[in-house]
C-alpha positions in Angstrom: 8.2 -8.4 10.5 9.5 -11.6 8.8 7.4 -12.7 6.1 5.3 -15.9 6.6 6.5 -19.1 5.2 4.6 -21.9 3.5 5.2 -25.1 2.5 4.0 -26.5 -1.0 3.9 -30.1 -1.6 3.6 -31.1 -5.3 4.3 -28.6 -8.2 2.2 -29.5 -10.7 0.3 -27.3 -12.7 -1.8 -26.1 -9.5 0.9 -26.3 -7.0 3.7 -24.1 -9.6 0.6 -21.5 -9.4 0.2 -21.2 -6.5 3.9 -20.7 -5.6 4.5 -17.9 -7.4 1.8 -15.9 -6.5 1.9 -16.5 -2.9 6.1 -15.8 -3.5 4.8 -12.3 -5.3 2.4 -11.6 -2.8 5.2 -11.4 0.0 5.2 -15.0 1.3 7.9 -17.2 1.9 7.8 -20.1 -0.3 9.4 -23.4 0.4 8.5 -26.1 -2.8 8.2 -29.6 -2.7 8.1 -32.6 -5.0 10.0 -35.6 -5.7 10.0 -35.1 -9.8 14.0 -33.2 -9.5 11.9 -31.1 -13.0 9.5 -29.9 -11.5 11.4 -29.0 -8.2 14.3 -27.0 -11.2 12.0 -25.5 -12.8 10.3 -23.6 -10.0 13.7 -23.4 -7.5 14.1 -19.7 -8.7 10.7 -18.3 -8.1 10.9 -19.4 -4.3 12.4 -19.4 -1.6 13.8 -22.8 -1.5 13.0 -26.2 -3.1 13.5 -29.1 -2.5 13.2 -32.6 -3.9 11.5 -35.1 -1.6 8.9 -37.5 -1.3 6.2 -36.4 1.1 4.5 -40.0 1.3 7.6 -41.2 3.1 6.6 -40.7 6.8 10.9 -40.1 7.8 10.8 -37.2 5.3 7.9 -35.7 6.5 8.9 -36.6 10.1 12.8 -34.6 9.5 11.4 -31.8 8.5 10.8 -29.0 11.0 7.2 -28.0 10.4 6.7 -25.3 13.5 8.5 -22.6 11.1 5.6 -22.9 8.2 2.8 -20.5 8.4 0.7 -23.4 6.4 1.0 -25.9 4.5 -0.4 -26.6 1.1 -0.9 -30.4 -0.4 -1.3 -29.8 -4.0 -1.0 -33.8 -5.5 -4.2 -32.9 -6.5 -4.5 -36.0 -9.4 -2.5 -39.1 -6.9 -5.6 -39.8 -4.5 -3.1 -42.1 -2.4 -0.1 -39.7 -2.6 -2.7 -36.5 -1.2 -4.0 -38.9 1.6 -0.8 -40.4 2.7 0.9 -37.0 2.9 -1.8 -35.3 5.3 -1.8 -38.7 6.7 2.2 -37.7 7.8 1.3 -34.6 8.7 -1.2 -34.8 10.8 1.3 -37.2 12.2 4.0 -34.6 12.3 1.8 -32.5 14.4 1.1 -30.1 11.5 -2.0 -28.1 12.4 -3.0 -25.9 9.3 -3.3 -27.6 6.1 -4.7 -26.5 3.2 -5.5 -29.6 -0.3 -6.1 -29.6 -3.4 -8.8 -32.1 -4.7 -9.9 -33.7 -8.0 -13.1 -34.3 -7.0 -15.9 -34.2 -4.6 -14.8 -37.8 -3.0 -11.2 -36.5 -2.5 -12.9 -33.2 -0.6 -14.8 -35.2 1.6 -12.0 -37.2 2.4 -9.6 -35.0 3.2 -12.5 -33.0 5.5 -12.5 -36.0 7.4 -8.9 -36.2 7.6 -8.8 -32.9 9.3 -7.5 -30.5 6.8 -8.0 -26.5 7.3 -9.6 -26.0 4.2 -10.1 -28.4 1.1 -10.4 -26.7 -2.5 -11.5 -28.2 -5.8 -9.9 -25.7 -8.3 -11.8 -27.5 -11.2 -15.3 -26.1 -9.0 -14.4 -22.6 -8.0 -13.2 -21.3 -11.6 -16.6 -23.0 -13.0 -17.8 -21.1 -10.8 -16.0 -18.1 -11.3 -16.4 -18.3 -15.4 -20.5 -18.7 -14.4 -20.3 -15.1 -12.9 -17.5 -13.6 -15.4 -20.4 -14.5 -18.0 -23.6 -12.6 -16.2 -20.9 -9.8 -15.1 -17.4 -9.1 -16.6 -17.0 -6.4 -15.2 -16.9 -8.5 -11.6 -13.0 -9.4 -11.4 -13.5 -11.5 -8.2 -15.5 -13.2 -5.9 -14.4 -14.8 -2.7 -16.9 -16.0 -0.7 -15.8 -15.7 3.4 -16.5 -17.9 5.6 -19.3 -15.2 7.3 -21.3 -16.4 4.6 -20.3 -12.1 2.9 -18.7 -11.9 -0.4 -15.7 -10.1 -1.2 -15.3 -9.1 -4.8 -13.5 -6.6 -6.9 -15.8 -4.8 -9.8 -14.2 -2.9 -12.3 -16.3 0.5 -12.9 -17.2 1.6 -16.4 -19.4 4.6 -17.8 -22.7 2.6 -17.8 -22.2 2.3 -14.0 -21.9 5.7 -13.6 -25.1 6.4 -15.5 -27.1 4.1 -13.0 -25.7 5.6 -10.4 -23.2 3.2 -8.9 -22.4 5.2 -6.2 -25.6 5.2 -5.3 -26.8 1.8 -5.3 -24.2 0.9 -3.6 -25.1 2.5 -0.6 -29.1 1.4 -0.9 -27.4 -2.2 -0.7 -25.4 -0.8 2.1 -22.2 -2.9 0.1 -19.2 -1.7 1.6 -16.1 -0.1 0.6 -13.1 -1.6 0.9 -10.8 0.6 -1.3 -10.2 1.9 -4.9 -7.4 0.7 -7.3 -7.3 4.0 -9.6 -4.2 3.5 -12.2 -2.7 0.7 -11.0 -2.7 2.3 -7.6 -4.5 1.3 -4.1 -6.2 3.8 -1.9 -8.1 3.2 0.7 -11.8 4.7 0.2 -11.5 7.8 2.6 -8.9 8.9 -0.2 -11.2 8.8 -3.0 -14.6 10.1 -2.8 -16.9 7.5 -4.2 -19.0 10.3 -5.7 -16.3 10.8 -7.7 -15.8 7.7 -9.7 -14.2 7.1 -12.7 -14.4 4.5 -15.6 -11.5 2.5 -15.5 -11.7 2.0 -11.6 -11.7 -1.1 -9.4 -13.3 -1.3 -6.2 -12.7 -3.9 -2.9 -16.2 -4.7 -1.8 -17.7 -5.9 1.0 -21.7 -7.3 0.9 -23.7 -10.2 1.7 -24.2 -12.2 -1.1 -27.6 -11.7 -1.9 -27.5 -7.6 -1.7 -23.9 -7.6 -3.9 -26.7 -9.5 -6.8 -29.4 -7.3 -6.0 -26.9 -4.1 -7.3 -24.9 -6.3 -9.4 -28.2 -7.1 -11.2 -29.8 -3.2 -11.0 -26.2 -2.5 -13.0 -27.1 -4.7 -16.0 
């Protein structure tokens, strides 16, 4: 099966981090920026890196965007360049556009222009940091469009004392899988009654049910 290709426009801290992480995850990344130094810095870590100005409609019109699963506009600091790039992509027929935004105003404008998803990294990171402060064992928490939450929880000895397995069942939290000794396994391969400290559980639940379960564990 061919790898899905993603184009990332803007190679600042967010864009570069996204490129490297997505490439390692298995996507094929084309990285694009008008700054030669930024392009050179990431060239060895992605499938393709090009120097180009996405605010120039002739440039965006010259690229076959149909080859990409999605285009990520990671120009977060320059509002005008970000919005012009989105406009150019729309005119070039790109349907799936993700946009990194710098503030709520940028976020709302991007959505009004029809992007598939607008991301405010600082807000998301602030909310995640607050969750970590309250529940440091909660490694990640990702809200889904269904209203549910997908979370990764690292098991510790206190959890086992509180009967974590029983709590998950009582709160109707679904166990999707377990990582043990850096090896991911589906939940069927490890009996939940035999959890060990250090196991990382991938969970799916309603937000309120997850919060209630975490409260009972603290």
